[in-house]
Structure formats: C-alpha cells, structure tokens
N, C-alpha and C positions, 0 to 999 in steps of 0.2 A: 329311565336314567336322566339325571339332571346335567345339563351343560353348565359347568362352573366357570367362573371368571376369577382369576387370581386376585389376591389383595393388592399386589403390586400394580396390576393394570387397571383395577377398578378405582384406585385412589382412595378407598375407604369412604369417600363422600361424594363420589361421582356416579352413583348408581342411577339407573333410569327411573327409579321411583323413590318416593319418600320412604323414610325408615319405617313408618307405620305399615307399609305394604309388606315388609319382610317379616312375617310372623310365623311362617311354616319352616320346619326343619326337615331336611331329607339327607340321607346318606348317599354320597357320591361314591359308587363302587370303584371307579377308576382311581381316585385319589385316596379313598378311605377316610375322607373328611366329611364332617357334618357341614352342610351348607344352608344358608338362610335363603329361602325361596320366596319370590314375589307371588302372591296368590292371584294376581291378575294375569301376568304374562308368563309366569314360571321361569323367568330369568333368575339367575342365582348369584349371590355374592359369596365367595369362598370365605369360610371362617373356621373356627375350631370350637369344639364342644368341651366345656369344663366338666370333668368327670365328678366333681364334688358338688357343685351347685347347679349343674345342667344349664348354665347360662352361656349363650353363644358368644364368647369373647375369645380373644387370642390367648393362648397359653402363656402364663408368666414364665414357666419353666418347662422345657420339653420333657425332662425326666419326671417331674411331678405331675405333668398333664393337668395343671390347674391354672385358673385365671389369676390375675393380679390380686384381686380381693381375697380369694381363697388361699393364695400362697401366704397371705399375711395372717391367716387364722392359726390357731394354736392346736397342734396335735396333742392328744392326751399324754403321750410319753414325755413331751417337752414340759408340760405342766408339772409332771411328777419330778422332773429334774430340777425345776425351780425350788420345790420344797426340799429336795435332797441337798442342793447346794446350800440352803439356809440351815438345815438341820445338822449337817456334818460338823461344822465348828461347834455348835451347841452340844452335840453328843460328845465331841472331843473334849470339851471343857468338863463335862460330867466324868468322862473316863479318866482324865488327868487327875481330878480330885479324888477319885476312888483309888487310883494307883499311886497315891502320894508316898506310900511306904516303900515303894520299889522304883527307884530313880530310872533304871533302865527301861522298865515297862512304861513308866510315865512319859519318858522322852520318845519312846517308840510310838506311843499313842499320839503325841504331839506332831511328829513328822508324818505319820500315816494320815491324820486328819487334815494336815496342811496339803499334802499331795492329792488326796481324794477331793478336797474342796476345789482346788485349782482345776482338777480334771472335770468336775461337774460343771464348772463355769465355762470351760472350753467346749463342752457339749452344747451349751446354749449359744455359743458364738456363731456356729454355722448358720443357724436359723436367722439370727440378727443380721448377718452379712447378706442374706438373701432377701432382706426386707421385712421379715416377720417380727412381731412384737408380742411374744407370748405373755399371757396373763394368768395369774393365780389369785382367786378370791378365797380367803380363808373363812371368815364369818363376818356377820354384821354386828358391830358393837352396839350401835344405836341406829335408829331409823335414818337411813341415808349416810351412815358413817361406816365404811367398810375397812377391815384389815385386808389389804389387797396389794398385790405386787404385779409389776409389768416390766419386762426387760426391753429397754430401748437403747439406742446406740451409745449415748453418753453414759448412762448407767452401766452398760456393758463394759465400757472402758474402765470405769472406776472399779467395777467388780474384778476385772482382770488384774488391775494393778494391786488391789488389796489382797486378793487371794494368792497372786503370784509372788508378792513380796513376803508373804507369810513363810514360805519355804526357806529362803536364805536367812530371814530374821530368826526363825526357829533354830536353824543350825548354828548361827552365831551366838544366840542366847544360851544354848545348851553348853557350848564350849566355854563361854565367858563365865556363866554361873558355876560350872564345875571347877574351873581353874581358880576362881576367887572364893570358892566356898560360900556362895551367897545363901543367906537365910530366906525362908519363905519362897522357895523355888516353885513348889506346887501351886501356891496362890498366884505367883507371877504367870506361869504358863496357862493356868486355867482362865485367869482374867484376860490374857492375851487372846485366847481362843474365843472368849465371849465378845471381845472387841471386834474380831473378824466377823463373827455372827452379826453384830450390830452394823458393821460397815456394809455387809452385803444386803442387809435389810434396808439400809439407806439407799444403796445403789439401785435396788429393785423396787423401791416404794412407788406405788401408783398414785397416792394422794397425800395430802398434808398430814392427815392423822397418822398414817403409817410412818411417814418421815419423822414426825415429832416423837412417836413412840420409840423408834429405833435410835434416834438421836439421844434420847434420854438414857437408853440402855448403853449406848456408847460412852456417854459421860460417866455413868456410874461404874462401868466395867473398867474404864481406864484410870479411875481415881486410885485404886490400889497400885497401879503401875507408877503413878506420879509420886506416891508416898512410900515406895518400895523400901527405901533405906530405914524408914521409921524414926528418923531423928527430928528435932524441932524444925529445922529448915525445910525438910521434906513435908512435914505435916502442914506447915504454913503455906507452902506452895500448893498443896492439895486443897486447902480451904479456898484459896484465891481461884484456883482452877474450877472448883465446883461452883463458886459464886458467879464467876463470869459466864460459864456455859449454861447453867440452869436459868439465871436471870435473863439472858438473851434469848434462850429458846422459849421461855414463857412469854416474854414481851413481844417477840416477833412471830414465832411459829404457832403457839397456842392461840393467841388472839386472832391470827389469820384463819385458823380453822373455823 
C-alpha cells in the first residue's frame, strides 16, 4: 500500500523529488485513487487517472472522469449532431419545395425544421459550455483544403441566434404571407431555410474555405428574398445586393484563402 500525500498539502510543485522521478502509477486502496509514485523513495503525490488517455492529470469533470485535454475532445455523437444541425434546414428547404402545392404541409415542414434545427444547436451548447470544441471534417476538396466545421463559443452564439430566430420569423412570415396573399410563398420559405443552412455553415466554419463557400451560399439564397416582390425596384436592389456581396467576398475572402 502506498502512503499518499494530498494535492492540497503537496502544493503540486513541492514534492521531495523532481517530476521525472514520478513515473510509476499505483492504486491507493484507501482513497481509490491512482497515485504517482517516486521510484526512489516510494513517496507518492496524489493525482487522478484520466480514463480516456490514461494520463495522470486532475479530472476536468468529476462526472466525465476525464482530464482537461480529453474533455475538449469530440465524442462521436456530438460530431453527428453537427451534421444533423446543418442538414436539417437543407432537408427542410427540399421538403418545402416538394410540398409547394399543399400550403398547410409546406408550413408544417417549415416550423418543424425550424424547431428541430434549434434543438440540434442546443444539444451542441452543453459541450461548448464545458470547454469542448467539437469538429467535423467532411472531405478534402484540394490538398490541404478541407470542408470542415468546428463549434467554438462565438460561432455557437451566432448559431443560437440564427436558429432561434428562425422560429418566430417563420411564424410571422406564415401569417403575413397568408394574410396578404403573397405570391411565390414556396420559393420564399425554401430560400429562407437555405439561408439558415448557410448561416449555420458560417457559424461552424473551421477555415476560410468553408467560410467562403457558405458565405456565397448565403448570398445566393437570400437574393430571391431581396427580389421577392418581383418589380423593377426589387430587381434593381437585388442586382446591387449581389454585386456588393460577391465582389467583397471574392476580393477579401477568396484572396485570403
């Protein structure tokens, strides 16, 4: 049995030997902890054993039983949720387009996609609040150029705002379009869903290539929203809109890549 010395009393840096001497690990049966033992005098420094990487570090989370580095790693289920959060509005746009002949079904798909997307983003929030930054690499477009996503705090905030506002915006738009007998409602709701898809891609973009790609998707998907009324004024505004956004993205983002 090893006589342990608590972390509080050892001061983490006041051990009787250099850190290189503490290479052996033994289980202290009294405390149930793995302890780092000096191979010369067998005095011990109390520590914890990370169940994931087997590195003798303090647990980052008592429930997870993992060290700080491992707590930031990405569980497989979270990686799937990133893809689900991105695909839900895209699938919603396809469903809206297919249900264009049936307004009630079309609007039910709109609201369902909005609520489901916000729910998927909320699932990602818990890990980010604990310090994790889950990543999803889709494929390599060119050598060294990846289509990849990473959920970090600022992007998480943007994703929460974008997906959360989709719900009240969809409710308002449905009521407004029905009350005013708007034309091209299917196109409007489908393009709005595509815009949410692009916004989440921007929020979760890991690199400039992914950011540029989804920025262009956002530009093209919101063009029909700008020109929704279809009159000369709306078309002129749409041309200006496209000109400004595409020229600036090519000049600044594309060249930066």
